DRENNUMAR-584384 format. One record per residue (C-alpha): residue number from 0; residue in one letter; x, y, z. Coordinates in steps of 0.05 Angstrom, whole numbers, always signed. Example, Ala and Ser with C-alpha at 12.3 -4.5 7.8 and 13.67 -1.06 7.14 Angstrom:
% residues 2
<rec n="0" res="A" xx="+246" yy="-90" zz="+156"/>
<rec n="1" res="S" xx="+273" yy="-21" zz="+143"/>
% end
This chain:
% residues 387
<rec n="0" res="X" xx="-165" yy="+1177" zz="-277"/>
<rec n="1" res="X" xx="-168" yy="+1197" zz="-202"/>
<rec n="2" res="X" xx="-219" yy="+1172" zz="-153"/>
<rec n="3" res="X" xx="-273" yy="+1219" zz="-128"/>
<rec n="4" res="X" xx="-261" yy="+1244" zz="-58"/>
<rec n="5" res="X" xx="-300" yy="+1212" zz="-1"/>
<rec n="6" res="X" xx="-333" yy="+1254" zz="+51"/>
<rec n="7" res="X" xx="-318" yy="+1245" zz="+124"/>
<rec n="8" res="X" xx="-357" yy="+1274" zz="+182"/>
<rec n="9" res="X" xx="-350" yy="+1268" zz="+257"/>
<rec n="10" res="X" xx="-405" yy="+1229" zz="+292"/>
<rec n="11" res="X" xx="-373" yy="+1256" zz="+356"/>
<rec n="12" res="X" xx="-307" yy="+1286" zz="+375"/>
<rec n="13" res="X" xx="-272" yy="+1219" zz="+375"/>
<rec n="14" res="X" xx="-306" yy="+1182" zz="+318"/>
<rec n="15" res="X" xx="-308" yy="+1191" zz="+243"/>
<rec n="16" res="X" xx="-354" yy="+1161" zz="+192"/>
<rec n="17" res="X" xx="-342" yy="+1157" zz="+117"/>
<rec n="18" res="X" xx="-393" yy="+1169" zz="+62"/>
<rec n="19" res="X" xx="-370" yy="+1140" zz="-4"/>
<rec n="20" res="X" xx="-389" yy="+1170" zz="-71"/>
<rec n="21" res="X" xx="-443" yy="+1130" zz="-108"/>
<rec n="22" res="X" xx="-397" yy="+1113" zz="-166"/>
<rec n="23" res="X" xx="-348" yy="+1078" zz="-119"/>
<rec n="24" res="X" xx="-369" yy="+1006" zz="-113"/>
<rec n="25" res="X" xx="-307" yy="+961" zz="-106"/>
<rec n="26" res="X" xx="-277" yy="+945" zz="-39"/>
<rec n="27" res="X" xx="-208" yy="+962" zz="-66"/>
<rec n="28" res="X" xx="-227" yy="+1034" zz="-81"/>
<rec n="29" res="X" xx="-262" yy="+1041" zz="-14"/>
<rec n="30" res="X" xx="-200" yy="+1017" zz="+21"/>
<rec n="31" res="X" xx="-157" yy="+1069" zz="-13"/>
<rec n="32" res="X" xx="-206" yy="+1124" zz="+7"/>
<rec n="33" res="X" xx="-205" yy="+1100" zz="+79"/>
<rec n="34" res="X" xx="-129" yy="+1102" zz="+82"/>
<rec n="35" res="X" xx="-128" yy="+1173" zz="+56"/>
<rec n="36" res="X" xx="-179" yy="+1196" zz="+108"/>
<rec n="37" res="X" xx="-143" yy="+1159" zz="+164"/>
<rec n="38" res="X" xx="-77" yy="+1192" zz="+148"/>
<rec n="39" res="X" xx="-110" yy="+1260" zz="+144"/>
<rec n="40" res="X" xx="-140" yy="+1249" zz="+213"/>
<rec n="41" res="X" xx="-87" yy="+1213" zz="+256"/>
<rec n="42" res="X" xx="-110" yy="+1178" zz="+320"/>
<rec n="43" res="X" xx="-183" yy="+1190" zz="+305"/>
<rec n="44" res="X" xx="-229" yy="+1129" zz="+306"/>
<rec n="45" res="X" xx="-262" yy="+1111" zz="+241"/>
<rec n="46" res="X" xx="-324" yy="+1066" zz="+244"/>
<rec n="47" res="X" xx="-323" yy="+1014" zz="+187"/>
<rec n="48" res="X" xx="-390" yy="+985" zz="+166"/>
<rec n="49" res="X" xx="-412" yy="+927" zz="+122"/>
<rec n="50" res="X" xx="-479" yy="+910" zz="+90"/>
<rec n="51" res="X" xx="-532" yy="+951" zz="+54"/>
<rec n="52" res="X" xx="-546" yy="+1022" zz="+75"/>
<rec n="53" res="X" xx="-611" yy="+1006" zz="+109"/>
<rec n="54" res="X" xx="-583" yy="+946" zz="+148"/>
<rec n="55" res="X" xx="-509" yy="+959" zz="+158"/>
<rec n="56" res="X" xx="-468" yy="+929" zz="+214"/>
<rec n="57" res="X" xx="-405" yy="+958" zz="+245"/>
<rec n="58" res="X" xx="-350" yy="+906" zz="+235"/>
<rec n="59" res="X" xx="-288" yy="+942" zz="+262"/>
<rec n="60" res="X" xx="-255" yy="+1007" zz="+285"/>
<rec n="61" res="X" xx="-196" yy="+1038" zz="+249"/>
<rec n="62" res="X" xx="-146" yy="+1093" zz="+265"/>
<rec n="63" res="X" xx="-78" yy="+1115" zz="+241"/>
<rec n="64" res="X" xx="-17" yy="+1129" zz="+285"/>
<rec n="65" res="X" xx="+56" yy="+1145" zz="+274"/>
<rec n="66" res="X" xx="+74" yy="+1108" zz="+339"/>
<rec n="67" res="X" xx="+47" yy="+1036" zz="+334"/>
<rec n="68" res="X" xx="+98" yy="+1011" zz="+385"/>
<rec n="69" res="X" xx="+74" yy="+1061" zz="+437"/>
<rec n="70" res="X" xx="+2" yy="+1040" zz="+425"/>
<rec n="71" res="X" xx="+24" yy="+967" zz="+431"/>
<rec n="72" res="X" xx="+53" yy="+981" zz="+500"/>
<rec n="73" res="X" xx="-6" yy="+1022" zz="+525"/>
<rec n="74" res="X" xx="-57" yy="+971" zz="+502"/>
<rec n="75" res="X" xx="-20" yy="+915" zz="+537"/>
<rec n="76" res="X" xx="-16" yy="+955" zz="+602"/>
<rec n="77" res="X" xx="-87" yy="+983" zz="+601"/>
<rec n="78" res="X" xx="-123" yy="+918" zz="+584"/>
<rec n="79" res="X" xx="-112" yy="+844" zz="+599"/>
<rec n="80" res="X" xx="-70" yy="+815" zz="+543"/>
<rec n="81" res="X" xx="-87" yy="+742" zz="+530"/>
<rec n="82" res="X" xx="-43" yy="+731" zz="+469"/>
<rec n="83" res="X" xx="+12" yy="+765" zz="+431"/>
<rec n="84" res="X" xx="+30" yy="+745" zz="+361"/>
<rec n="85" res="X" xx="+47" yy="+767" zz="+291"/>
<rec n="86" res="X" xx="+13" yy="+760" zz="+224"/>
<rec n="87" res="X" xx="+34" yy="+780" zz="+153"/>
<rec n="88" res="X" xx="+48" yy="+854" zz="+161"/>
<rec n="89" res="X" xx="+28" yy="+869" zz="+232"/>
<rec n="90" res="X" xx="+31" yy="+851" zz="+305"/>
<rec n="91" res="X" xx="-32" yy="+822" zz="+336"/>
<rec n="92" res="X" xx="-60" yy="+827" zz="+407"/>
<rec n="93" res="X" xx="-118" yy="+789" zz="+438"/>
<rec n="94" res="X" xx="-145" yy="+834" zz="+493"/>
<rec n="95" res="X" xx="-198" yy="+826" zz="+547"/>
<rec n="96" res="X" xx="-236" yy="+886" zz="+576"/>
<rec n="97" res="X" xx="-268" yy="+899" zz="+643"/>
<rec n="98" res="X" xx="-334" yy="+864" zz="+628"/>
<rec n="99" res="X" xx="-301" yy="+801" zz="+599"/>
<rec n="100" res="X" xx="-306" yy="+832" zz="+530"/>
<rec n="101" res="X" xx="-255" yy="+805" zz="+481"/>
<rec n="102" res="X" xx="-226" yy="+839" zz="+420"/>
<rec n="103" res="X" xx="-169" yy="+831" zz="+371"/>
<rec n="104" res="X" xx="-123" yy="+889" zz="+354"/>
<rec n="105" res="X" xx="-79" yy="+888" zz="+292"/>
<rec n="106" res="X" xx="-23" yy="+940" zz="+292"/>
<rec n="107" res="X" xx="+2" yy="+944" zz="+220"/>
<rec n="108" res="X" xx="+72" yy="+968" zz="+204"/>
<rec n="109" res="X" xx="+45" yy="+1024" zz="+160"/>
<rec n="110" res="X" xx="+12" yy="+1056" zz="+221"/>
<rec n="111" res="X" xx="-59" yy="+1030" zz="+212"/>
<rec n="112" res="X" xx="-92" yy="+1000" zz="+274"/>
<rec n="113" res="X" xx="-153" yy="+955" zz="+267"/>
<rec n="114" res="X" xx="-198" yy="+935" zz="+325"/>
<rec n="115" res="X" xx="-243" yy="+875" zz="+314"/>
<rec n="116" res="X" xx="-295" yy="+841" zz="+357"/>
<rec n="117" res="X" xx="-369" yy="+839" zz="+374"/>
<rec n="118" res="X" xx="-409" yy="+903" zz="+381"/>
<rec n="119" res="X" xx="-401" yy="+904" zz="+457"/>
<rec n="120" res="X" xx="-326" yy="+900" zz="+452"/>
<rec n="121" res="X" xx="-323" yy="+955" zz="+400"/>
<rec n="122" res="X" xx="-367" yy="+1000" zz="+443"/>
<rec n="123" res="X" xx="-321" yy="+990" zz="+503"/>
<rec n="124" res="X" xx="-259" yy="+1005" zz="+463"/>
<rec n="125" res="X" xx="-293" yy="+1068" zz="+436"/>
<rec n="126" res="X" xx="-309" yy="+1091" zz="+507"/>
<rec n="127" res="X" xx="-238" yy="+1079" zz="+530"/>
<rec n="128" res="X" xx="-205" yy="+1107" zz="+467"/>
<rec n="129" res="X" xx="-198" yy="+1179" zz="+495"/>
<rec n="130" res="X" xx="-162" yy="+1155" zz="+557"/>
<rec n="131" res="X" xx="-118" yy="+1109" zz="+517"/>
<rec n="132" res="X" xx="-98" yy="+1166" zz="+471"/>
<rec n="133" res="X" xx="-80" yy="+1209" zz="+531"/>
<rec n="134" res="X" xx="-34" yy="+1153" zz="+557"/>
<rec n="135" res="X" xx="-2" yy="+1149" zz="+489"/>
<rec n="136" res="X" xx="+11" yy="+1224" zz="+487"/>
<rec n="137" res="X" xx="+42" yy="+1222" zz="+556"/>
<rec n="138" res="X" xx="+87" yy="+1165" zz="+534"/>
<rec n="139" res="X" xx="+109" yy="+1203" zz="+472"/>
<rec n="140" res="X" xx="+128" yy="+1263" zz="+516"/>
<rec n="141" res="X" xx="+168" yy="+1220" zz="+565"/>
<rec n="142" res="X" xx="+236" yy="+1204" zz="+533"/>
<rec n="143" res="X" xx="+252" yy="+1149" zz="+582"/>
<rec n="144" res="X" xx="+187" yy="+1114" zz="+569"/>
<rec n="145" res="X" xx="+196" yy="+1124" zz="+494"/>
<rec n="146" res="X" xx="+265" yy="+1094" zz="+498"/>
<rec n="147" res="X" xx="+237" yy="+1038" zz="+540"/>
<rec n="148" res="X" xx="+186" yy="+1024" zz="+486"/>
<rec n="149" res="X" xx="+240" yy="+1026" zz="+433"/>
<rec n="150" res="X" xx="+283" yy="+980" zz="+475"/>
<rec n="151" res="X" xx="+224" yy="+933" zz="+484"/>
<rec n="152" res="X" xx="+213" yy="+932" zz="+409"/>
<rec n="153" res="X" xx="+286" yy="+918" zz="+397"/>
<rec n="154" res="X" xx="+284" yy="+861" zz="+447"/>
<rec n="155" res="X" xx="+223" yy="+832" zz="+413"/>
<rec n="156" res="X" xx="+259" yy="+836" zz="+346"/>
<rec n="157" res="X" xx="+319" yy="+801" zz="+375"/>
<rec n="158" res="X" xx="+276" yy="+746" zz="+403"/>
<rec n="159" res="X" xx="+241" yy="+738" zz="+337"/>
<rec n="160" res="X" xx="+307" yy="+734" zz="+300"/>
<rec n="161" res="X" xx="+332" yy="+682" zz="+349"/>
<rec n="162" res="X" xx="+269" yy="+642" zz="+341"/>
<rec n="163" res="X" xx="+275" yy="+645" zz="+265"/>
<rec n="164" res="X" xx="+348" yy="+622" zz="+268"/>
<rec n="165" res="X" xx="+327" yy="+564" zz="+313"/>
<rec n="166" res="X" xx="+273" yy="+545" zz="+265"/>
<rec n="167" res="X" xx="+322" yy="+546" zz="+207"/>
<rec n="168" res="X" xx="+370" yy="+501" zz="+245"/>
<rec n="169" res="X" xx="+314" yy="+452" zz="+262"/>
<rec n="170" res="X" xx="+292" yy="+454" zz="+189"/>
<rec n="171" res="X" xx="+363" yy="+438" zz="+166"/>
<rec n="172" res="X" xx="+367" yy="+379" zz="+215"/>
<rec n="173" res="X" xx="+301" yy="+352" zz="+191"/>
<rec n="174" res="X" xx="+325" yy="+357" zz="+119"/>
<rec n="175" res="X" xx="+388" yy="+319" zz="+136"/>
<rec n="176" res="X" xx="+348" yy="+266" zz="+172"/>
<rec n="177" res="X" xx="+300" yy="+260" zz="+113"/>
<rec n="178" res="X" xx="+360" yy="+253" zz="+65"/>
<rec n="179" res="X" xx="+389" yy="+198" zz="+109"/>
<rec n="180" res="X" xx="+322" yy="+160" zz="+111"/>
<rec n="181" res="X" xx="+317" yy="+164" zz="+35"/>
<rec n="182" res="X" xx="+387" yy="+136" zz="+27"/>
<rec n="183" res="X" xx="+370" yy="+79" zz="+75"/>
<rec n="184" res="X" xx="+307" yy="+64" zz="+35"/>
<rec n="185" res="X" xx="+347" yy="+62" zz="-30"/>
<rec n="186" res="X" xx="+398" yy="+14" zz="+2"/>
<rec n="187" res="X" xx="+343" yy="-31" zz="+28"/>
<rec n="188" res="X" xx="+309" yy="-32" zz="-40"/>
<rec n="189" res="X" xx="+374" yy="-51" zz="-74"/>
<rec n="190" res="X" xx="+386" yy="-105" zz="-21"/>
<rec n="191" res="X" xx="+316" yy="-132" zz="-34"/>
<rec n="192" res="X" xx="+329" yy="-136" zz="-109"/>
<rec n="193" res="X" xx="+395" yy="-173" zz="-94"/>
<rec n="194" res="X" xx="+359" yy="-224" zz="-50"/>
<rec n="195" res="X" xx="+305" yy="-235" zz="-102"/>
<rec n="196" res="X" xx="+359" yy="-247" zz="-155"/>
<rec n="197" res="X" xx="+396" yy="-296" zz="-110"/>
<rec n="198" res="X" xx="+331" yy="-332" zz="-94"/>
<rec n="199" res="X" xx="+315" yy="-339" zz="-168"/>
<rec n="200" res="X" xx="+385" yy="-366" zz="-183"/>
<rec n="201" res="X" xx="+379" yy="-416" zz="-126"/>
<rec n="202" res="X" xx="+310" yy="-437" zz="-151"/>
<rec n="203" res="X" xx="+337" yy="-448" zz="-221"/>
<rec n="204" res="X" xx="+396" yy="-488" zz="-195"/>
<rec n="205" res="X" xx="+351" yy="-533" zz="-154"/>
<rec n="206" res="X" xx="+304" yy="-543" zz="-214"/>
<rec n="207" res="X" xx="+363" yy="-561" zz="-258"/>
<rec n="208" res="X" xx="+391" yy="-610" zz="-207"/>
<rec n="209" res="X" xx="+322" yy="-642" zz="-198"/>
<rec n="210" res="X" xx="+315" yy="-649" zz="-273"/>
<rec n="211" res="X" xx="+383" yy="-682" zz="-278"/>
<rec n="212" res="X" xx="+365" yy="-731" zz="-223"/>
<rec n="213" res="X" xx="+300" yy="-749" zz="-258"/>
<rec n="214" res="X" xx="+336" yy="-761" zz="-324"/>
<rec n="215" res="X" xx="+388" yy="-804" zz="-288"/>
<rec n="216" res="X" xx="+335" yy="-846" zz="-253"/>
<rec n="217" res="X" xx="+296" yy="-854" zz="-317"/>
<rec n="218" res="X" xx="+357" yy="-875" zz="-357"/>
<rec n="219" res="X" xx="+375" yy="-926" zz="-303"/>
<rec n="220" res="X" xx="+304" yy="-954" zz="-304"/>
<rec n="221" res="X" xx="+299" yy="-962" zz="-379"/>
<rec n="222" res="X" xx="+369" yy="-993" zz="-385"/>
<rec n="223" res="X" xx="+353" yy="-1048" zz="-334"/>
<rec n="224" res="X" xx="+337" yy="-1115" zz="-368"/>
<rec n="225" res="X" xx="+265" yy="-1139" zz="-358"/>
<rec n="226" res="X" xx="+258" yy="-1209" zz="-333"/>
<rec n="227" res="X" xx="+196" yy="-1251" zz="-347"/>
<rec n="228" res="X" xx="+193" yy="-1311" zz="-300"/>
<rec n="229" res="X" xx="+178" yy="-1376" zz="-335"/>
<rec n="230" res="X" xx="+166" yy="-1418" zz="-274"/>
<rec n="231" res="X" xx="+100" yy="-1388" zz="-252"/>
<rec n="232" res="X" xx="+36" yy="-1395" zz="-291"/>
<rec n="233" res="X" xx="+13" yy="-1323" zz="-275"/>
<rec n="234" res="X" xx="+65" yy="-1277" zz="-307"/>
<rec n="235" res="X" xx="+63" yy="-1202" zz="-298"/>
<rec n="236" res="X" xx="+94" yy="-1147" zz="-340"/>
<rec n="237" res="X" xx="+98" yy="-1084" zz="-298"/>
<rec n="238" res="X" xx="+115" yy="-1017" zz="-331"/>
<rec n="239" res="X" xx="+123" yy="-970" zz="-272"/>
<rec n="240" res="X" xx="+161" yy="-907" zz="-254"/>
<rec n="241" res="X" xx="+190" yy="-906" zz="-183"/>
<rec n="242" res="X" xx="+153" yy="-860" zz="-136"/>
<rec n="243" res="X" xx="+219" yy="-829" zz="-115"/>
<rec n="244" res="X" xx="+229" yy="-796" zz="-183"/>
<rec n="245" res="X" xx="+157" yy="-778" zz="-201"/>
<rec n="246" res="X" xx="+171" yy="-762" zz="-274"/>
<rec n="247" res="X" xx="+107" yy="-742" zz="-311"/>
<rec n="248" res="X" xx="+78" yy="-788" zz="-364"/>
<rec n="249" res="X" xx="+97" yy="-740" zz="-419"/>
<rec n="250" res="X" xx="+169" yy="-750" zz="-401"/>
<rec n="251" res="X" xx="+170" yy="-823" zz="-384"/>
<rec n="252" res="X" xx="+120" yy="-850" zz="-435"/>
<rec n="253" res="X" xx="+164" yy="-841" zz="-497"/>
<rec n="254" res="X" xx="+208" yy="-898" zz="-472"/>
<rec n="255" res="X" xx="+149" yy="-944" zz="-457"/>
<rec n="256" res="X" xx="+128" yy="-957" zz="-530"/>
<rec n="257" res="X" xx="+201" yy="-971" zz="-549"/>
<rec n="258" res="X" xx="+206" yy="-1020" zz="-491"/>
<rec n="259" res="X" xx="+143" yy="-1055" zz="-513"/>
<rec n="260" res="X" xx="+168" yy="-1058" zz="-585"/>
<rec n="261" res="X" xx="+232" yy="-1091" zz="-561"/>
<rec n="262" res="X" xx="+190" yy="-1142" zz="-525"/>
<rec n="263" res="X" xx="+150" yy="-1154" zz="-589"/>
<rec n="264" res="X" xx="+214" yy="-1169" zz="-627"/>
<rec n="265" res="X" xx="+246" yy="-1211" zz="-572"/>
<rec n="266" res="X" xx="+237" yy="-1285" zz="-561"/>
<rec n="267" res="X" xx="+185" yy="-1285" zz="-504"/>
<rec n="268" res="X" xx="+151" yy="-1352" zz="-501"/>
<rec n="269" res="X" xx="+97" yy="-1333" zz="-451"/>
<rec n="270" res="X" xx="+56" yy="-1269" zz="-456"/>
<rec n="271" res="X" xx="+45" yy="-1234" zz="-389"/>
<rec n="272" res="X" xx="-27" yy="-1239" zz="-363"/>
<rec n="273" res="X" xx="-21" yy="-1171" zz="-327"/>
<rec n="274" res="X" xx="+9" yy="-1105" zz="-347"/>
<rec n="275" res="X" xx="+9" yy="-1052" zz="-291"/>
<rec n="276" res="X" xx="+21" yy="-979" zz="-311"/>
<rec n="277" res="X" xx="+35" yy="-924" zz="-261"/>
<rec n="278" res="X" xx="+55" yy="-852" zz="-274"/>
<rec n="279" res="X" xx="+86" yy="-800" zz="-227"/>
<rec n="280" res="X" xx="+62" yy="-730" zz="-209"/>
<rec n="281" res="X" xx="+120" yy="-684" zz="-228"/>
<rec n="282" res="X" xx="+100" yy="-621" zz="-269"/>
<rec n="283" res="X" xx="+27" yy="-642" zz="-270"/>
<rec n="284" res="X" xx="+1" yy="-572" zz="-260"/>
<rec n="285" res="X" xx="+36" yy="-548" zz="-324"/>
<rec n="286" res="X" xx="+27" yy="-610" zz="-368"/>
<rec n="287" res="X" xx="-35" yy="-646" zz="-344"/>
<rec n="288" res="X" xx="-67" yy="-648" zz="-414"/>
<rec n="289" res="X" xx="-11" yy="-692" zz="-441"/>
<rec n="290" res="X" xx="-16" yy="-744" zz="-385"/>
<rec n="291" res="X" xx="-80" yy="-777" zz="-409"/>
<rec n="292" res="X" xx="-59" yy="-776" zz="-482"/>
<rec n="293" res="X" xx="+10" yy="-805" zz="-469"/>
<rec n="294" res="X" xx="-18" yy="-858" zz="-422"/>
<rec n="295" res="X" xx="-72" yy="-879" zz="-472"/>
<rec n="296" res="X" xx="-17" yy="-887" zz="-525"/>
<rec n="297" res="X" xx="+21" yy="-934" zz="-478"/>
<rec n="298" res="X" xx="-43" yy="-974" zz="-464"/>
<rec n="299" res="X" xx="-58" yy="-981" zz="-538"/>
<rec n="300" res="X" xx="+13" yy="-1005" zz="-552"/>
<rec n="301" res="X" xx="+11" yy="-1055" zz="-495"/>
<rec n="302" res="X" xx="-57" yy="-1081" zz="-517"/>
<rec n="303" res="X" xx="-33" yy="-1089" zz="-588"/>
<rec n="304" res="X" xx="+29" yy="-1128" zz="-567"/>
<rec n="305" res="X" xx="-5" yy="-1169" zz="-513"/>
<rec n="306" res="X" xx="-79" yy="-1171" zz="-532"/>
<rec n="307" res="X" xx="-96" yy="-1223" zz="-478"/>
<rec n="308" res="X" xx="-62" yy="-1185" zz="-421"/>
<rec n="309" res="X" xx="-103" yy="-1148" zz="-370"/>
<rec n="310" res="X" xx="-78" yy="-1076" zz="-366"/>
<rec n="311" res="X" xx="-82" yy="-1045" zz="-296"/>
<rec n="312" res="X" xx="-76" yy="-969" zz="-295"/>
<rec n="313" res="X" xx="-54" yy="-942" zz="-227"/>
<rec n="314" res="X" xx="-83" yy="-872" zz="-222"/>
<rec n="315" res="X" xx="-45" yy="-812" zz="-195"/>
<rec n="316" res="X" xx="-28" yy="-807" zz="-121"/>
<rec n="317" res="X" xx="-38" yy="-743" zz="-80"/>
<rec n="318" res="X" xx="+19" yy="-692" zz="-80"/>
<rec n="319" res="X" xx="+29" yy="-629" zz="-39"/>
<rec n="320" res="X" xx="+60" yy="-592" zz="-99"/>
<rec n="321" res="X" xx="-2" yy="-603" zz="-142"/>
<rec n="322" res="X" xx="-73" yy="-582" zz="-122"/>
<rec n="323" res="X" xx="-121" yy="-639" zz="-107"/>
<rec n="324" res="X" xx="-170" yy="-614" zz="-160"/>
<rec n="325" res="X" xx="-117" yy="-621" zz="-215"/>
<rec n="326" res="X" xx="-101" yy="-693" zz="-195"/>
<rec n="327" res="X" xx="-176" yy="-709" zz="-190"/>
<rec n="328" res="X" xx="-187" yy="-679" zz="-259"/>
<rec n="329" res="X" xx="-131" yy="-720" zz="-290"/>
<rec n="330" res="X" xx="-155" yy="-784" zz="-257"/>
<rec n="331" res="X" xx="-225" yy="-771" zz="-284"/>
<rec n="332" res="X" xx="-196" yy="-760" zz="-354"/>
<rec n="333" res="X" xx="-156" yy="-825" zz="-349"/>
<rec n="334" res="X" xx="-218" yy="-863" zz="-328"/>
<rec n="335" res="X" xx="-260" yy="-832" zz="-383"/>
<rec n="336" res="X" xx="-210" yy="-845" zz="-439"/>
<rec n="337" res="X" xx="-176" yy="-910" zz="-418"/>
<rec n="338" res="X" xx="-229" yy="-949" zz="-380"/>
<rec n="339" res="X" xx="-272" yy="-964" zz="-441"/>
<rec n="340" res="X" xx="-212" yy="-998" zz="-475"/>
<rec n="341" res="X" xx="-214" yy="-1075" zz="-476"/>
<rec n="342" res="X" xx="-182" yy="-1110" zz="-417"/>
<rec n="343" res="X" xx="-165" yy="-1043" zz="-383"/>
<rec n="344" res="X" xx="-180" yy="-1033" zz="-309"/>
<rec n="345" res="X" xx="-168" yy="-974" zz="-262"/>
<rec n="346" res="X" xx="-134" yy="-981" zz="-195"/>
<rec n="347" res="X" xx="-162" yy="-924" zz="-154"/>
<rec n="348" res="X" xx="-118" yy="-906" zz="-93"/>
<rec n="349" res="X" xx="-173" yy="-872" zz="-52"/>
<rec n="350" res="X" xx="-144" yy="-898" zz="+12"/>
<rec n="351" res="X" xx="-79" yy="-858" zz="+2"/>
<rec n="352" res="X" xx="-83" yy="-784" zz="+24"/>
<rec n="353" res="X" xx="-33" yy="-729" zz="+40"/>
<rec n="354" res="X" xx="-22" yy="-757" zz="+109"/>
<rec n="355" res="X" xx="+12" yy="-817" zz="+77"/>
<rec n="356" res="X" xx="+68" yy="-773" zz="+48"/>
<rec n="357" res="X" xx="+131" yy="-766" zz="+88"/>
<rec n="358" res="X" xx="+150" yy="-704" zz="+48"/>
<rec n="359" res="X" xx="+113" yy="-666" zz="-5"/>
<rec n="360" res="X" xx="+116" yy="-723" zz="-57"/>
<rec n="361" res="X" xx="+138" yy="-791" zz="-31"/>
<rec n="362" res="X" xx="+93" yy="-839" zz="+7"/>
<rec n="363" res="X" xx="+118" yy="-872" zz="+70"/>
<rec n="364" res="X" xx="+116" yy="-945" zz="+90"/>
<rec n="365" res="X" xx="+42" yy="-948" zz="+107"/>
<rec n="366" res="X" xx="+27" yy="-912" zz="+41"/>
<rec n="367" res="X" xx="+68" yy="-963" zz="+3"/>
<rec n="368" res="X" xx="+30" yy="-1019" zz="+37"/>
<rec n="369" res="X" xx="-37" yy="-989" zz="+16"/>
<rec n="370" res="X" xx="-10" yy="-976" zz="-54"/>
<rec n="371" res="X" xx="+10" yy="-1049" zz="-63"/>
<rec n="372" res="X" xx="-55" yy="-1075" zz="-33"/>
<rec n="373" res="X" xx="-97" yy="-1034" zz="-83"/>
<rec n="374" res="X" xx="-55" yy="-1058" zz="-142"/>
<rec n="375" res="X" xx="-62" yy="-1130" zz="-119"/>
<rec n="376" res="X" xx="-137" yy="-1125" zz="-109"/>
<rec n="377" res="X" xx="-146" yy="-1091" zz="-176"/>
<rec n="378" res="X" xx="-104" yy="-1142" zz="-213"/>
<rec n="379" res="X" xx="-124" yy="-1207" zz="-180"/>
<rec n="380" res="X" xx="-190" yy="-1199" zz="-144"/>
<rec n="381" res="X" xx="-237" yy="-1141" zz="-160"/>
<rec n="382" res="X" xx="-212" yy="-1095" zz="-215"/>
<rec n="383" res="X" xx="-246" yy="-1028" zz="-218"/>
<rec n="384" res="X" xx="-271" yy="-1000" zz="-284"/>
<rec n="385" res="X" xx="-279" yy="-928" zz="-261"/>
<rec n="386" res="X" xx="-248" yy="-881" zz="-211"/>
% end
């Protein structure tokens, strides 16, 4: 079904105005009607309005031409051109008039020319339109000028094509650079995974080697014969683990009951008056619950074999590998469980801190001196019942 025909009337000899039928409401249908009227009246200004009928506002001026390139040249020469550019289907000019009025002119490839700007700019363009059209007609009659315009258009097209090719080359270079960066990132990620794997293997090897050294030291300690001096009236039986190995009680304590059982079955004529127990700090963060239990079992076994002996428990020393709160918690558990047992006393090494370690585990000479002094005071002078 065809559209009803719009009516056009001349407001003056150079300006048209369109009256749309009442049944035409959509902007799309109105646009089609305007195009028909423009083509039927070439190079005649058409005022385009927006808003309701009683309060409409002129938004732009339109006209149709078969020579948009000539109009482009005339507009640039007759007015001050501030900017030349291109949009989707047209060339665009930003012009400045005599009274500092500014306007934007879009010259579409289909021949439609749209002038946009404030009311003052549109009025100035409307006043100058007659003279502009005369200049265009002169240019169309002059073959040299027409050829010049065509040559100018061709030059512009060549420049645009060259710019597009340059942009394509730059785009290709950027894509290659992006591809290279991605490849480098992949290589770095793979290298990072390799370093992590090597670090994990090295960590496992060190852990295995440390475990083997601990087992070797423990075996050497348990295989050494224990000597009980008979010449002194105060005999001491010391069940200790060297500070250099620091094997946790859960790993060293299984041998302690067997050692005490062998003493029970051996021919020992004098029972030791003191039994000193000390445990190391290796793997405490993972197995701290077993330390108190294993140590209490050793204390019970020692008290059963030597009921008159005074059992001195040397509490845990500070260690950089184990948080201080864990060591404090274990020492508190040892005091809570073991201190109430008969003849059991706690040797609290409060005078030994992290500054007495020459590495992350082992105490230096001053630390050893304080360690021995605390043991001696606890065993012979003033034993401590709590930590």
